[in-house]
N, C-alpha and C positions, 0 to 999 in steps of 0.2 A: 841649556846648551849655550856655550859662548858664541858671541857674534864674530863672524869671520872678518878678516882684514878687508876683503873685497866688499863686504856689506858695509863696513865702516866708511870706506872710501866713497861708495855709492851714496850713502846717507849724507856725508859731508858735501859731496858735489851737488846733491839735490838742494840742501839747505842754502848753499852759496848761490844757487840759481834763483831760489824763491824768496829768500829773506835778505834784508839789509842788517848789518850788525854795526853797533857802535859801542864804544866803551866809555863809561863815566868814572870820574874820580870822586870818591867820597872821603870825608874825614873818618878816622878810625871809629868804629862802632855804629856808624850810620847805616851801613848795609844790614847789620843784624836788627837794628831798630825798625827799618822799613820792612824787613822780612817778617818780624813779629806782627806788625800792623797788617800786612798782607794776609798772614795766616789767620788773623782774627776775622777777616772777611772771606776766608776760604778761597783765596786767590794766590796765584803764583806771584813772585816778586816782579817778574817781567810784566804781567798784567797790571799789577798795582802801579808800577812806574809809568806804563803807557797811558793808563787812565788818568793819572795825575797830570801828565803832560797835556792830554787832550782836554781835560777840564780847564786847565789854565788857558789854553787856546780859545776855548768857547767863552771864557770869562773876559779875556783881555783884547780880543780881536773882533772886528765887525765881520759880518758874512762876506762882504765885498773883499776885505783884506784876506780872508781865508781862501776865497775863490781865486784871488790873484796868486797867492802863495802856491796853491795846488797847480795852477797853470804854469807858473815858473818852474816848479819842481818837475812837472811832466816834461817840459821843454829841456831842462837840464839832463834828465834821464835819457831822452832821445839823443841829445848831443853826445852823451857818454857812450851810448850804444853804437852810434854812428862812428865815433872815434875808435871804439874797440874793434868794430868790424873792418875799419880801414887799415888797422895795424896788424890784423890777423892774416 
């Protein structure tokens, strides 16, 4: 049975509320290359990319730098939410 338009809208609204999205630009062929590697590990491309980013963070940053980045990110999110609520 096909999904109704209202269900599509509800799903989109939920995803926008729960997830952050960002787009990356790759040279031609890289997406398919990464996808093949992800499939070899039985992972989605999304999971593969996220784990690659997280592994690099662990490798290149100290625990203190990571903690600081988390704190700054949380503060920025609070500021965005506060700004969003003040304009609504």
